[in-house]
C-alpha positions as CSV (number, residue, x, y, z in Angstrom):
1,X,37.5,25.2,33.4
2,X,38.3,28.5,34.5
3,X,40.6,29.0,37.7
4,X,41.9,32.4,38.8
5,X,44.5,32.4,41.7
6,X,44.7,35.7,43.8
7,X,44.5,38.3,40.9
8,X,45.1,41.7,42.2
9,X,45.1,44.6,40.0
10,X,46.6,48.1,40.7
11,X,46.3,52.2,39.1
12,X,48.2,54.2,40.8
13,X,46.3,53.9,45.3
14,X,43.2,52.2,43.7
15,X,43.7,48.5,44.5
16,X,41.0,47.4,41.6
17,X,41.0,44.0,42.4
18,X,43.3,43.2,46.0
19,X,43.4,39.2,45.6
20,X,40.4,37.4,44.3
21,X,40.3,33.8,43.4
22,X,37.8,32.1,41.8
23,X,37.3,28.4,40.3
24,X,34.1,28.2,37.5
25,X,33.0,24.9,36.5
26,X,32.3,23.9,32.7
27,X,29.2,25.2,31.9
28,X,28.0,26.9,34.5
29,X,26.7,30.2,34.7
30,X,28.7,32.7,37.4
31,X,27.6,35.7,38.3
32,X,29.8,38.3,39.9
33,X,28.1,40.5,42.2
34,X,28.6,43.9,43.3
35,X,28.1,47.0,43.5
36,X,29.9,50.0,40.5
37,X,33.6,50.2,41.5
38,X,33.8,46.9,43.1
39,X,36.1,45.4,40.7
40,X,34.1,42.8,38.3
41,X,34.9,44.9,35.1
42,X,38.8,44.4,35.8
43,X,38.0,40.8,37.3
44,X,36.4,39.6,34.2
45,X,38.9,41.7,31.8
46,X,41.9,39.6,33.2
47,X,39.9,36.1,33.3
48,X,39.2,37.3,29.7
49,X,43.0,38.1,28.7
50,X,42.5,41.8,27.7
51,X,44.7,42.8,30.4
52,X,47.3,41.1,32.1
53,X,47.2,41.1,36.1
54,X,49.7,43.1,38.1
55,X,50.1,39.1,40.4
56,X,48.4,36.4,39.8
57,X,47.2,33.5,37.9
58,X,44.6,32.5,35.0
59,X,43.7,29.1,33.5
60,X,41.1,28.8,31.2
61,X,40.5,24.8,29.8
62,X,44.0,24.2,31.6
63,X,46.1,26.9,29.4
64,X,47.7,29.4,31.5
65,X,48.1,32.3,28.9
66,X,44.6,33.6,28.2
67,X,46.2,36.0,25.6
68,X,46.7,33.1,23.1
69,X,45.3,32.5,19.7
70,X,43.4,29.6,20.9
71,X,42.0,30.2,24.1
72,X,40.6,33.8,22.2
73,X,38.8,31.4,20.1
74,X,36.4,30.3,22.5
75,X,36.1,33.3,24.1
76,X,33.1,35.9,23.5
77,X,32.9,38.7,25.4
78,X,30.2,41.3,25.4
79,X,31.5,44.6,26.8
80,X,29.8,46.8,29.0
81,X,31.2,49.7,26.4
82,X,29.4,49.0,23.1
83,X,32.0,46.8,21.1
84,X,29.7,47.4,17.7
85,X,30.9,49.8,14.8
86,X,27.6,52.4,14.6
87,X,29.0,53.3,11.2
88,X,28.2,49.4,9.9
89,X,24.8,47.7,9.5
90,X,23.9,44.9,12.0
91,X,24.5,42.4,9.0
92,X,27.7,44.0,8.5
93,X,28.9,44.2,12.3
94,X,28.3,40.3,12.3
95,X,29.7,39.1,9.7
96,X,33.0,41.6,10.8
97,X,33.5,40.1,13.9
98,X,32.7,36.5,12.4
99,X,35.4,36.7,10.0
100,X,38.0,37.8,12.8
101,X,37.4,34.5,14.0
102,X,38.1,32.8,10.5
103,X,34.7,31.8,9.5
104,X,34.2,32.0,6.2
105,X,31.8,30.1,3.1
106,X,28.7,28.7,4.2
107,X,29.3,28.6,7.7
108,X,29.9,32.2,7.6
109,X,26.8,32.8,6.3
110,X,24.8,30.4,8.7
111,X,26.1,32.5,11.4
112,X,25.4,35.7,10.1
113,X,21.2,34.8,9.5
114,X,21.8,32.6,13.2
115,X,23.4,36.1,14.8
116,X,20.6,38.4,13.1
117,X,17.6,36.3,14.2
118,X,19.0,36.2,18.1
119,X,19.9,39.4,18.4
120,X,15.9,39.6,16.8
121,X,17.2,42.2,14.1
122,X,17.0,40.4,11.0
123,X,13.8,43.2,9.5
124,X,16.6,45.7,10.2
125,X,19.7,43.8,8.6
126,X,21.2,46.4,6.6
127,X,19.9,49.6,9.1
128,X,23.2,50.9,10.5
129,X,23.7,49.9,14.2
130,X,24.0,53.8,15.2
131,X,20.4,54.3,14.1
132,X,19.5,51.8,16.7
133,X,18.0,51.9,20.2
134,X,19.9,50.9,23.4
135,X,18.5,47.6,23.6
136,X,18.8,47.1,20.0
137,X,22.6,47.4,20.5
138,X,23.0,45.6,23.2
139,X,21.6,42.5,21.8
140,X,23.7,43.1,18.8
141,X,26.8,43.4,21.2
142,X,26.0,40.2,22.2
143,X,25.1,38.4,19.5
144,X,28.5,39.6,17.9
145,X,30.3,37.8,21.6
146,X,28.6,34.6,20.4
147,X,28.6,34.6,16.5
148,X,31.3,32.5,16.5
149,X,29.7,29.8,19.2
150,X,32.7,30.6,21.8
151,X,32.6,27.8,24.5
152,X,33.0,30.8,27.4
153,X,31.1,34.0,26.8
154,X,31.9,37.0,29.4
155,X,28.9,39.3,30.2
156,X,29.7,43.1,30.9
157,X,26.2,44.1,32.8
158,X,24.7,43.6,29.3
159,X,21.5,45.4,30.1
160,X,22.7,48.4,31.4
161,X,20.3,51.4,29.8
162,X,18.1,48.7,28.3
163,X,14.3,49.2,27.7
164,X,12.3,46.2,29.7
165,X,11.2,44.5,26.2
166,X,15.3,44.0,25.2
167,X,16.0,42.7,28.8
168,X,13.3,40.1,28.8
169,X,14.8,39.6,25.1
170,X,18.9,39.1,26.6
171,X,17.4,37.2,29.2
172,X,15.9,34.5,27.2
173,X,18.8,34.1,24.8
174,X,21.5,34.0,27.8
175,X,19.5,30.8,29.3
176,X,19.0,29.8,25.2
177,X,23.1,30.0,25.4
178,X,23.0,28.5,29.1
179,X,21.2,25.2,27.8
180,X,23.6,24.4,25.0
181,X,26.4,24.4,27.4
182,X,28.3,27.5,27.4
183,X,30.2,28.0,30.2
184,X,29.0,32.2,31.2
185,X,30.6,34.3,33.6
186,X,28.5,37.4,34.2
187,X,29.0,40.7,36.0
188,X,25.9,42.4,36.8
189,X,25.0,45.2,40.1
190,X,21.4,43.3,39.7
191,X,20.4,41.0,42.2
192,X,17.6,39.8,40.2
193,X,19.5,39.0,37.0
194,X,22.1,36.7,39.3
195,X,19.2,35.4,41.5
196,X,17.8,34.3,38.0
197,X,20.3,33.2,35.6
198,X,23.4,32.7,37.5
199,X,23.7,29.0,39.2
200,X,26.6,30.4,41.4
201,X,27.4,34.2,42.5
202,X,30.4,35.5,43.9
203,X,29.9,38.6,46.0
204,X,32.7,41.0,45.6
205,X,34.0,44.6,47.0
206,X,36.3,46.7,47.4
207,X,38.6,44.4,44.8
208,X,37.7,40.8,46.6
209,X,35.7,38.0,47.3
210,X,33.5,38.5,50.2
211,X,31.3,35.5,49.3
212,X,31.1,32.8,46.7
213,X,28.2,29.9,46.8
214,X,25.0,28.8,44.8
215,X,22.1,31.7,45.0
216,X,20.2,29.4,47.5
217,X,23.5,28.5,49.5
218,X,24.3,32.3,49.8
219,X,20.3,33.1,50.8
220,X,20.5,30.8,53.3
221,X,23.7,31.6,55.5
222,X,23.4,35.7,55.0
223,X,20.1,36.2,53.9
224,X,18.9,36.6,57.6
225,X,14.7,35.5,58.3
226,X,11.7,35.8,56.3
227,X,9.7,39.6,57.7
228,X,6.0,40.0,58.4
229,X,4.2,42.7,58.5
230,X,0.7,42.8,58.7
231,X,-1.3,45.6,58.8
232,X,-4.4,45.3,61.5
233,X,-8.1,46.3,60.8
234,X,-9.5,44.5,63.9
235,X,-6.6,45.1,66.1
236,X,-6.2,41.5,69.0
237,X,-7.0,42.5,72.4
238,X,-3.8,41.0,73.6
239,X,-2.4,42.7,70.6
240,X,0.5,43.6,72.6
241,X,1.6,40.7,73.6
242,X,2.2,39.6,69.6
243,X,6.1,38.2,68.6
244,X,7.8,40.7,66.8
245,X,7.0,44.5,66.7
246,X,3.8,46.2,67.0
247,X,3.2,49.8,65.8
248,X,-0.8,51.3,66.3
249,X,-1.9,48.7,64.2
250,X,0.9,47.3,62.3
251,X,2.7,44.3,63.6
252,X,6.2,43.6,61.7
253,X,7.5,39.7,62.7
254,X,11.2,38.5,61.7
255,X,10.7,35.0,61.2
256,X,12.1,32.0,59.5
257,X,8.2,30.6,59.4
258,X,6.1,33.1,57.8
259,X,3.5,31.2,56.7
260,X,3.2,29.4,60.6
261,X,3.4,32.8,61.6
262,X,0.1,34.2,59.8
263,X,-1.9,31.2,60.4
264,X,-1.1,32.1,64.2
265,X,-2.7,35.4,63.8
266,X,-5.4,34.0,62.3
267,X,-6.2,31.7,65.6
268,X,-6.2,34.7,67.6
269,X,-8.8,36.2,65.4
270,X,-6.5,39.1,63.9
271,X,-8.4,41.0,60.7
272,X,-6.2,42.0,58.7
273,X,-6.4,45.2,55.5
274,X,-2.6,44.6,54.3
275,X,0.1,41.9,54.5
276,X,3.7,41.4,53.3
277,X,5.8,38.6,53.5
278,X,9.3,39.8,52.4
279,X,11.7,36.8,51.7
280,X,15.4,36.9,52.2
281,X,17.2,37.8,48.5
282,X,20.9,38.2,47.4
283,X,20.1,42.4,48.3
284,X,19.8,41.1,52.2
285,X,23.0,38.5,51.4
286,X,24.4,41.8,50.4
287,X,23.8,44.7,53.2
288,X,24.9,41.5,55.5
289,X,27.7,40.8,54.4
290,X,29.3,45.0,53.6
291,X,26.8,46.9,55.5
292,X,25.6,48.8,52.3
293,X,23.0,48.2,50.2
294,X,23.3,46.6,46.7
295,X,23.2,49.8,43.8
296,X,25.2,52.2,46.3
């Protein structure tokens, strides 16, 4: 569906994208995960045809020029910098973007009504977007990107600066789009978003792809072991012989079988006041690959 080969883009001495290659299948939710400045947005803009790479190529559905109108009509973009007009109402914004893609007549009206419901703004349809909260603007931004029913949706950090309710709404709506078969390219620096929404993830840093696989496969390969941390109210007599690191009343064990480790502690008569099991996740993957935490 989407293929990128050796994409490169520089701004002076800054190599924003430095040889990224990707293959995204039809109907897949693909995440570009990395810190701010990793090259995610520049990569997404090249995939969408918004900027031209210095070198390399992009193909969408076999078409090697994503700037052609036939290709752009199949694409929806929800950019990080909001692409709505604050002086227009919610309804006028949706109508404007729908008309850009050639919608007219009853289909235009149906899609505008759909967009208002999708964004949760039907009751605010006549209000100017400039009066909306950050979360409402983000929801409208996403609805405008989808009003023409694109086959591909590019989402660039769609939950930046939103409240928890709007974030949950956006997640629900993106999952709805996935179920409808839309191909999704999603950039984020929040590992929990990629873990929830994406079938496959590319870890990006300093303009390069460090790893590209399913979330589960990345965690298995790079996430390391689970960590069991137990604080005792009664320390076993042979505490110093326990596996792991023991400090006063706290034991920390790294293991691939956390529940078996807990069972062994119980067998040795340990009385535990507090217990924590930390399983590997995408943030651990990122730390392993880059030596820096995900949100640096």
